[in-house]
N, C-alpha and C positions, 0 to 999 in steps of 0.2 A: 689503295696505288694503282698508280698507273696500269692498262693492263700493254703490253708494250710486242707487237706481235710476231713471233717467228721468220723469218730469212726462207724457213723450210717455206712457209705457203707461197712464193717468190719463182718457187723451182719446177721446169717441169713432175707431175706426178703418172706412173703405171704409164702401158705400152700405145694408150691413143696419144694424150699428153706427148710422153720421151717420138713418140714415130712423129707427131706438128711439128718439134722443136726440129728434128732432127731434119724434117722438107722445108722446112722455110730457111733453112741455111741455101737453098738452092735458087741462083738466078730465075728472075721475070718473074709472070703471074703465079705458077703452082708453088713457089716460096714463100710470095706476098700472105697466097688468101690461106694458106699451110698459118701462118707469121699470126694472121688474123683474130683466126679459131684458134689457137690457143691463147691468143692475149684475150680474149672472149674468158673461154676457160678459165684464165687462173684472175681474172675479173671479176668472178661471181667469188671466190674467195674471200676478194682484198675486199667486198662491202660488206663480208661477215667481219672480217678482223679489225671494219674502218668500228662498224656501227661494237662487236666489243670495246676502241678504247673509248671510242662514245659513252660507253655504260658506268665506264669508272672516270667521267670526269664528274670536278664537283666546283663550289667556291672555293678558288683560288690558285685553281689554271686557268690560262691565257692559252688561249682557240687563235686559229689567224683562218679565213674564210679567202679567198684569195679569187675572185672573178665571180664570188657574191649572185651577182645578179637579180633577182627582185628576192629571192634572200630563205630560198626554200630549207639550204642546209644550215646556215644561219642559224633559222628555226631549230634546227634539232641541237645544233651545238649550244644558245640558249637556255636552253631548256632544261639543260643540264648542272645553272648554276653560274654555270663558266663563263668570263670577262673574255669574251668575242671579240676578233675585230675583224669586220667586213670591208673590204676595198670592192668597188664597180665603180668603174672609169664611165659608163655613158651617163649623164647625166640626168635622161629618165628616167631611165631605167633606174640609177639613182635614187628618182625622188620614188619609182615606187618600193624602193627596197626601204625606204624608212619608212613610210608609209607599213609596208608589211610587219617592222621590229615596232611598231611603240607598241611602251605596255614593257619592252626590256629596260630596263635601265644597263642592264651587266653588258647592254652592245656598244660598243663605237663605231659607227657607220664613217666609211672613207671617203672620197665623190675623186678618186684616184688611183692609176693603171698602177699594177706593181712590177716591178726591173729589176736588173744590174748593175741603174743610172740614176741616178737624178735628171732629168730632161721633160722637155715635151715635141708627145709624140700628137699625132694624127691616130684620129678616132677613126676609125674603119665598119658601114652599118653594109650588109645584103641590102642588094637592090628588095631585097621583099620587105626590106622593113616599115618603107612607103603606106604598105596595105596593112593596117591600124586591125582584122584581119586574123592577119598570120603575123603582126609584130612579136608578141610576147614568144612565141619558135625562136627567129628570127633575131632578137632580144640574144639570142647565147650565140650566138654568132660574130657579134660582134667583135671586132678586137685591132692591137695597135702595133702589128705586126703583118705587113703584104707577106700575103699565100702567094709561093711560084705560081706563076700563071692562072691568076685568080678572074675570074668574066662574075660582075654582077656586081662588086662592089663598090661604095658613096665616099667617098671622103666626107666627111661629117666633123668636121671643128676638130679642135685640140685640146688639149686633155695633161693634166697634169701628172710625169712619173715618178714615184720616186728611188731611190735602192732600200727595196726590200731587206741586205741585211740589214743594213742603218737602222730597221727597224727593227728589228729583232734587239740586236744587239742596243736599243735605246728602249728593250724592253724590262721591269722589275726582275722576268726570273725567265727559263726556257721554255716557251710555248711548248704545250704538251700536245698541242695538233696543230700542225699546219696541213688548209685544203688547196690545191692549187685544181686551178683550170682557167685559163687567160688566154687560149686560145694562141697556139706557136711564138710567145715568146717566153714559154719553160723554159726551153733547155740555156738561155741566160742566164734565166735567173737561177738557176742550179747551178751551173758552174758562178757565182758569184757565191751564192750562197755556202758551197763547199769550203769555197777560200775564204770564206771570211769572216762567217758565221757558222759553222757544225758543229756546232761545240750550244747555240742558240735556240734549240727547239728538237724534239722528243720524234717524231714520228711525223712524218708527211704522207700525200695522198696524193698523187700529179696526174691528172687527162693528160697525152702527151698525143702530136696532131702528126707524125709525121704523115698520115693517110694524103694528105697536103705537099707534102712534098717530101718523093719517095727518096732522093738522091741522103736526106736526115737519118733511113734505116740504119746503115751501118752504127752509123753511130749512136742510134736508138739502142739497139744491143750492145752494142756493149758497155753500155750502162745499167740495162736490166745485168747482165753478168755483174758490173762489176756492183752492185747494189744485194747482188742476193746473196752474197756471199760479205757485205757491209754488217754489220748488228748491229752499229751506234752512232750515227742514227738511224733511226731505222727510214728508210726512201722505198716508200713503194707508187711505183711506174704505169699499175694498169688500172684510175679507177676510172670511170664514168664508160 
């Protein structure tokens, strides 16, 4: 039976975490530091919960890896025997993803970005991507959503974006597990999925990127609070 984590693990625990939670509401640098420290602590529990979900996956389950990069997480999901849909928009990184997943008949690789609509978007790579010695690390920061006041990103062609909620609705059954690491595009994707496909997945683990745009921080906190009290579907914003 699929393990579904308790939302209790998303809430501050003990004196230290509750203290950090209180300070995180302060304006300015102090509040931000407390927020980041609390997020890291909950993130440790998040990885434990993610691993527990993975342990209960098997043939017949469906997983989605959004922002698969070269497939490190995809391979973990694929090893369970579940059907895995791995999405990676960067064509060069996608080629490595395909090569790394050779031999896994249960993995379907999609050279597409995922988001809230069907469209064509600009691929943004960091300037360091051009250095082959840094490329493996730089590829993890490739995005399709411009970062506020970002420097050093280079437009690198266009890629197809699909409406992920439509993809979920097209599956034969709800996805057991969805992992999301899409460099800033997660917020609009989440909103669309919640309104159009909230019954089409059971657990979602999301890396959020408010550190690139602190104006989004109040919204991020409101979503964290919402998902702490929402048992189904389970949504965890502390991945990564």
